[in-house]
LOKOLMAR-299781 format. One record per atom (N, C-alpha, C): residue in three letters; x, y, z; residue number from 0. Coordinates in steps of 0.02 Angstrom, whole numbers, plus 50000, padded with zeros to 5 digits. Example, Ala and Ser with C-alpha at 12.3 -4.5 7.8 and 13.67 -1.06 7.14 Angstrom:
<sites>
residu, X, Y, Z, num
ALA, 50660, 49716, 50390, 0
ALA, 50615, 49775, 50390, 0
ALA, 50660, 49835, 50390, 0
SER, 50642, 49888, 50354, 1
SER, 50684, 49947, 50357, 1
SER, 50645, 50002, 50394, 1
</sites>
This chain:
<sites>
residu, X, Y, Z, num
MET, 47449, 49380, 49086, 0
MET, 47425, 49446, 49100, 0
MET, 47483, 49487, 49146, 0
THR, 47518, 49450, 49185, 1
THR, 47564, 49486, 49230, 1
THR, 47627, 49504, 49189, 1
LYS, 47644, 49461, 49138, 2
LYS, 47711, 49478, 49101, 2
LYS, 47706, 49552, 49072, 2
PRO, 47653, 49570, 49040, 3
PRO, 47656, 49643, 49008, 3
PRO, 47659, 49693, 49067, 3
ILE, 47630, 49677, 49121, 4
ILE, 47634, 49728, 49178, 4
ILE, 47704, 49732, 49204, 4
VAL, 47736, 49670, 49210, 5
VAL, 47802, 49669, 49238, 5
VAL, 47853, 49705, 49186, 5
ARG, 47839, 49692, 49123, 6
ARG, 47881, 49725, 49073, 6
ARG, 47873, 49799, 49074, 6
ALA, 47813, 49824, 49080, 7
ALA, 47799, 49896, 49084, 7
ALA, 47831, 49925, 49146, 7
LEU, 47830, 49892, 49201, 8
LEU, 47858, 49916, 49262, 8
LEU, 47934, 49923, 49258, 8
LEU, 47966, 49870, 49226, 9
LEU, 48038, 49870, 49216, 9
LEU, 48053, 49929, 49169, 9
TRP, 48013, 49939, 49113, 10
TRP, 48026, 49992, 49068, 10
TRP, 48024, 50060, 49106, 10
PHE, 47974, 50074, 49146, 11
PHE, 47968, 50134, 49179, 11
PHE, 48028, 50147, 49233, 11
ARG, 48048, 50089, 49265, 12
ARG, 48101, 50096, 49310, 12
ARG, 48169, 50115, 49275, 12
ALA, 48178, 50083, 49218, 13
ALA, 48235, 50097, 49177, 13
ALA, 48235, 50171, 49147, 13
LEU, 48172, 50196, 49137, 14
LEU, 48167, 50259, 49108, 14
LEU, 48177, 50312, 49161, 14
PHE, 48152, 50306, 49217, 15
PHE, 48160, 50358, 49271, 15
PHE, 48218, 50346, 49323, 15
ASN, 48251, 50293, 49320, 16
ASN, 48315, 50280, 49360, 16
ASN, 48369, 50257, 49313, 16
PRO, 48401, 50306, 49279, 17
PRO, 48459, 50284, 49234, 17
PRO, 48513, 50261, 49273, 17
PRO, 48556, 50221, 49245, 18
PRO, 48613, 50194, 49285, 18
PRO, 48662, 50252, 49304, 18
ALA, 48697, 50244, 49355, 19
ALA, 48738, 50292, 49384, 19
ALA, 48800, 50300, 49335, 19
PRO, 48825, 50363, 49325, 20
PRO, 48884, 50375, 49283, 20
PRO, 48945, 50339, 49313, 20
ALA, 48991, 50324, 49269, 21
ALA, 49055, 50289, 49291, 21
ALA, 49091, 50336, 49332, 21
ALA, 49127, 50315, 49383, 22
ALA, 49169, 50357, 49422, 22
ALA, 49231, 50381, 49388, 22
PRO, 49250, 50441, 49398, 23
PRO, 49312, 50463, 49361, 23
PRO, 49372, 50428, 49384, 23
ALA, 49425, 50424, 49340, 24
ALA, 49485, 50388, 49359, 24
ALA, 49522, 50431, 49412, 24
PRO, 49555, 50393, 49466, 25
PRO, 49585, 50432, 49518, 25
PRO, 49647, 50468, 49492, 25
CYS, 49655, 50523, 49521, 26
CYS, 49716, 50567, 49507, 26
CYS, 49774, 50550, 49551, 26
ALA, 49826, 50527, 49523, 27
ALA, 49883, 50504, 49568, 27
ALA, 49924, 50568, 49599, 27
ALA, 49909, 50623, 49570, 28
ALA, 49945, 50684, 49599, 28
ALA, 49925, 50702, 49669, 28
HIS, 49862, 50681, 49693, 29
HIS, 49844, 50701, 49757, 29
HIS, 49863, 50647, 49807, 29
PRO, 49884, 50667, 49869, 30
PRO, 49905, 50619, 49919, 30
PRO, 49847, 50587, 49951, 30
PHE, 49782, 50609, 49948, 31
PHE, 49726, 50581, 49977, 31
PHE, 49674, 50561, 49925, 31
ALA, 49636, 50507, 49942, 32
ALA, 49580, 50488, 49900, 32
ALA, 49517, 50501, 49940, 32
LEU, 49471, 50519, 49901, 33
LEU, 49401, 50539, 49931, 33
LEU, 49357, 50472, 49919, 33
THR, 49335, 50446, 49975, 34
THR, 49292, 50388, 49976, 34
THR, 49225, 50405, 50010, 34
PHE, 49173, 50368, 49999, 35
PHE, 49114, 50381, 50028, 35
PHE, 49091, 50314, 50071, 35
GLY, 49086, 50329, 50139, 36
GLY, 49069, 50270, 50182, 36
GLY, 49001, 50279, 50215, 36
ALA, 48983, 50243, 50267, 37
ALA, 48921, 50244, 50301, 37
ALA, 48909, 50309, 50336, 37
HIS, 48968, 50341, 50355, 38
HIS, 48962, 50405, 50392, 38
HIS, 48978, 50466, 50351, 38
GLY, 48973, 50461, 50284, 39
GLY, 48990, 50517, 50242, 39
GLY, 49052, 50505, 50203, 39
PHE, 49082, 50562, 50184, 40
PHE, 49141, 50565, 50143, 40
PHE, 49204, 50559, 50192, 40
ASN, 49253, 50523, 50165, 41
ASN, 49315, 50507, 50204, 41
ASN, 49375, 50525, 50159, 41
LEU, 49425, 50556, 50189, 42
LEU, 49487, 50567, 50153, 42
LEU, 49537, 50514, 50173, 42
VAL, 49559, 50471, 50131, 43
VAL, 49605, 50414, 50146, 43
VAL, 49670, 50428, 50117, 43
PRO, 49725, 50422, 50151, 44
PRO, 49787, 50430, 50121, 44
PRO, 49802, 50378, 50068, 44
ARG, 49826, 50392, 50012, 45
ARG, 49847, 50349, 49959, 45
ARG, 49908, 50310, 49979, 45
ASP, 49914, 50248, 49955, 46
ASP, 49974, 50206, 49972, 46
ASP, 50024, 50230, 49920, 46
THR, 50072, 50258, 49949, 47
THR, 50129, 50290, 49903, 47
THR, 50192, 50249, 49912, 47
GLY, 50188, 50184, 49937, 48
GLY, 50244, 50141, 49940, 48
GLY, 50279, 50144, 50011, 48
PRO, 50336, 50118, 50015, 49
PRO, 50371, 50113, 50078, 49
PRO, 50402, 50185, 50093, 49
SER, 50398, 50205, 50160, 50
SER, 50424, 50267, 50177, 50
SER, 50485, 50257, 50216, 50
ALA, 50526, 50311, 50231, 51
ALA, 50588, 50306, 50269, 51
ALA, 50572, 50278, 50337, 51
GLY, 50613, 50232, 50361, 52
GLY, 50602, 50202, 50425, 52
GLY, 50565, 50138, 50427, 52
SER, 50532, 50120, 50372, 53
SER, 50492, 50058, 50371, 53
SER, 50538, 50000, 50352, 53
TYR, 50521, 49938, 50365, 54
TYR, 50558, 49882, 50347, 54
TYR, 50526, 49847, 50289, 54
VAL, 50573, 49829, 50237, 55
VAL, 50552, 49794, 50184, 55
VAL, 50599, 49733, 50166, 55
VAL, 50574, 49689, 50123, 56
VAL, 50617, 49629, 50103, 56
VAL, 50634, 49638, 50031, 56
ASP, 50700, 49645, 50018, 57
ASP, 50723, 49644, 49954, 57
ASP, 50721, 49573, 49923, 57
THR, 50674, 49561, 49878, 58
THR, 50658, 49495, 49850, 58
THR, 50719, 49474, 49802, 58
GLU, 50750, 49518, 49773, 59
GLU, 50807, 49503, 49726, 59
GLU, 50863, 49473, 49766, 59
ARG, 50881, 49499, 49825, 60
ARG, 50938, 49481, 49864, 60
ARG, 50911, 49434, 49923, 60
ASP, 50849, 49429, 49929, 61
ASP, 50819, 49396, 49993, 61
ASP, 50847, 49419, 50058, 61
LEU, 50849, 49489, 50068, 62
LEU, 50873, 49520, 50124, 62
LEU, 50820, 49564, 50155, 62
ILE, 50821, 49573, 50218, 63
ILE, 50769, 49624, 50248, 63
ILE, 50815, 49688, 50260, 63
GLY, 50781, 49743, 50248, 64
GLY, 50816, 49810, 50255, 64
GLY, 50770, 49861, 50280, 64
GLN, 50802, 49914, 50311, 65
GLN, 50761, 49970, 50333, 65
GLN, 50769, 50025, 50280, 65
VAL, 50713, 50054, 50265, 66
VAL, 50718, 50111, 50210, 66
VAL, 50747, 50170, 50236, 66
MET, 50802, 50192, 50204, 67
MET, 50838, 50252, 50228, 67
MET, 50815, 50312, 50187, 67
GLY, 50796, 50298, 50128, 68
GLY, 50771, 50354, 50081, 68
GLY, 50743, 50328, 50017, 68
VAL, 50702, 50366, 49985, 69
VAL, 50668, 50347, 49921, 69
VAL, 50687, 50399, 49868, 69
ASN, 50710, 50371, 49814, 70
ASN, 50729, 50414, 49754, 70
ASN, 50696, 50386, 49695, 70
GLY, 50637, 50411, 49683, 71
GLY, 50602, 50389, 49624, 71
GLY, 50574, 50315, 49630, 71
ALA, 50597, 50275, 49586, 72
ALA, 50582, 50205, 49591, 72
ALA, 50635, 50164, 49629, 72
ARG, 50682, 50194, 49659, 73
ARG, 50737, 50160, 49690, 73
ARG, 50736, 50177, 49764, 73
LEU, 50745, 50126, 49807, 74
LEU, 50751, 50127, 49881, 74
LEU, 50820, 50123, 49902, 74
ARG, 50837, 50162, 49952, 75
ARG, 50905, 50156, 49982, 75
ARG, 50893, 50116, 50050, 75
LEU, 50918, 50055, 50056, 76
LEU, 50909, 50008, 50111, 76
LEU, 50969, 49999, 50154, 76
ARG, 50964, 49983, 50218, 77
ARG, 51020, 49965, 50262, 77
ARG, 50997, 49908, 50302, 77
PRO, 51045, 49862, 50319, 78
PRO, 51026, 49806, 50361, 78
PRO, 51004, 49838, 50434, 78
PRO, 50961, 49801, 50464, 79
PRO, 50937, 49826, 50530, 79
PRO, 50991, 49830, 50581, 79
ALA, 51043, 49782, 50581, 80
ALA, 51097, 49790, 50633, 80
ALA, 51147, 49841, 50606, 80
GLY, 51143, 49879, 50560, 81
GLY, 51188, 49922, 50533, 81
GLY, 51233, 49892, 50479, 81
GLY, 51269, 49928, 50443, 82
GLY, 51317, 49900, 50394, 82
GLY, 51306, 49947, 50328, 82
ARG, 51333, 49916, 50276, 83
ARG, 51333, 49951, 50208, 83
ARG, 51260, 49956, 50180, 83
THR, 51243, 50014, 50156, 84
THR, 51178, 50023, 50124, 84
THR, 51182, 49994, 50054, 84
TRP, 51122, 49978, 50025, 85
TRP, 51118, 49961, 49957, 85
TRP, 51057, 49988, 49927, 85
GLU, 51057, 49987, 49861, 86
GLU, 50992, 50015, 49826, 86
GLU, 50954, 49957, 49796, 86
ALA, 50889, 49968, 49795, 87
ALA, 50844, 49911, 49769, 87
ALA, 50789, 49945, 49731, 87
GLU, 50767, 49915, 49677, 88
GLU, 50711, 49938, 49637, 88
GLU, 50645, 49931, 49676, 88
ALA, 50601, 49977, 49672, 89
ALA, 50539, 49975, 49710, 89
ALA, 50496, 49918, 49690, 89
GLN, 50506, 49892, 49632, 90
GLN, 50466, 49830, 49607, 90
GLN, 50494, 49767, 49637, 90
ASN, 50556, 49770, 49662, 91
ASN, 50583, 49711, 49692, 91
ASN, 50584, 49703, 49764, 91
VAL, 50542, 49745, 49795, 92
VAL, 50535, 49741, 49870, 92
VAL, 50465, 49735, 49884, 92
ARG, 50455, 49705, 49944, 93
ARG, 50386, 49697, 49970, 93
ARG, 50387, 49711, 50048, 93
PRO, 50335, 49738, 50077, 94
PRO, 50332, 49755, 50150, 94
PRO, 50351, 49695, 50189, 94
ALA, 50392, 49701, 50240, 95
ALA, 50409, 49646, 50287, 95
ALA, 50348, 49630, 50327, 95
THR, 50338, 49565, 50342, 96
THR, 50284, 49546, 50390, 96
THR, 50305, 49565, 50456, 96
GLY, 50259, 49561, 50502, 97
GLY, 50274, 49580, 50575, 97
GLY, 50323, 49530, 50600, 97
ALA, 50322, 49465, 50584, 98
ALA, 50374, 49419, 50608, 98
ALA, 50442, 49433, 50580, 98
GLU, 50445, 49449, 50519, 99
GLU, 50511, 49464, 50484, 99
GLU, 50538, 49525, 50518, 99
GLU, 50501, 49576, 50528, 100
GLU, 50525, 49644, 50559, 100
GLU, 50548, 49631, 50628, 100
LEU, 50510, 49592, 50669, 101
LEU, 50530, 49578, 50737, 101
LEU, 50594, 49534, 50740, 101
SER, 50600, 49488, 50701, 102
SER, 50661, 49444, 50699, 102
SER, 50724, 49485, 50680, 102
ALA, 50715, 49531, 50634, 103
ALA, 50769, 49575, 50614, 103
ALA, 50790, 49621, 50672, 103
LYS, 50742, 49650, 50709, 104
LYS, 50759, 49698, 50762, 104
LYS, 50791, 49659, 50820, 104
VAL, 50769, 49591, 50832, 105
VAL, 50795, 49553, 50887, 105
VAL, 50870, 49536, 50867, 105
ARG, 50880, 49519, 50805, 106
ARG, 50951, 49502, 50785, 106
ARG, 50994, 49567, 50792, 106
ALA, 50967, 49621, 50778, 107
ALA, 51004, 49683, 50785, 107
ALA, 51023, 49698, 50856, 107
VAL, 50977, 49692, 50905, 108
VAL, 50987, 49704, 50972, 108
VAL, 51037, 49654, 51000, 108
ASN, 51028, 49593, 50980, 109
ASN, 51073, 49541, 51010, 109
ASN, 51146, 49554, 50982, 109
GLY, 51151, 49576, 50921, 110
GLY, 51219, 49591, 50892, 110
GLY, 51246, 49649, 50929, 110
TRP, 51209, 49699, 50949, 111
TRP, 51237, 49762, 50982, 111
TRP, 51259, 49738, 51053, 111
ARG, 51223, 49692, 51091, 112
ARG, 51244, 49670, 51156, 112
ARG, 51312, 49628, 51151, 112
ARG, 51313, 49588, 51097, 113
ARG, 51370, 49547, 51091, 113
ARG, 51434, 49580, 51079, 113
TRP, 51431, 49632, 51033, 114
TRP, 51487, 49671, 51018, 114
TRP, 51493, 49737, 51048, 114
GLY, 51453, 49749, 51105, 115
GLY, 51465, 49807, 51146, 115
GLY, 51443, 49874, 51112, 115
ARG, 51398, 49875, 51067, 116
ARG, 51378, 49935, 51036, 116
ARG, 51325, 49969, 51081, 116
</sites>
């Protein structure tokens, strides 16, 4: 006897509570994404990749570099202690970990002290 009642209740619930429509695809042209959290709507900056001044690891050359500029899908990098810049594809770099960044900065400072810069 309970099975028909349960089926009827499920049918009514499906009839009056239709599934939510699918969310529209995000638009990459806007620098912020609109999210909904516990306290309402939030504007969250989109991840646009490395910005100038950040440290990244060039996986192709296995070198850490500071981003000097971004030109489309190419990044202009320079060693933390100074030197010749090089270009790397954005797909061949990853963000440097905190330990890698700190190590590169310490090497740069030690080199400046050693050579009187």
